[in-house]
C-alpha positions, 0 to 999 in steps of 0.5 A, a space after each residue: 695532372 690526374 694521379 691514378 693510384 691502383 695499389 693498396 697503401 698497405 702493400 705499396 708505396 704508390 700512394 705515398 709516392 703520389 702524395 709526395 709528387 702531387 701539385 696543387 690542383 692536381 687530381 688523385 683517383 683511387 682505383 683497384 686496391 688504392 681505394 683502401 687509402 680512402 677508408 674512414 679510420 684507416 692509417 692514411 686518413 690524415 694524409 688524404 684529408 690533408 691532400 684534399 685541402 688543395 686537391 680533389 680526390 676520387 674513388 671508383 665505385 666499382 672498386 669500392 663495391 668489389 672490395 665489399 666496402 660501403 660508400 659511407 665507409 669512404 672518407 667524407 669529401 672523397 668523390 665517388 665516380 663511375 666508369 664514365 666519370 673515370 673516362 672523363 677525368 682521363 680525357 680532361 687531365 694528363 694521367 699518370 699511374 702509380 703502381 
């Protein structure tokens, strides 16, 4: 399953809810303000690194750039994808959006 998190983890429980629901080998995609969960040194870095031991995590590059974040500010091993990659993930997986 593809878990799409769109809301900031600082303003919504969407990220935490997804973390609690996600199963091994599911994929998490952080979009819109959800990408703040992938920022190095942030409050959610530990939770995301723990998740990445069993799950792939992706961020949408357009949303990273739109928020003035540099790619090197994203937690190591979070995969950065473009819109084409986003569409591929949605087609490959059964998507669920957390908001």
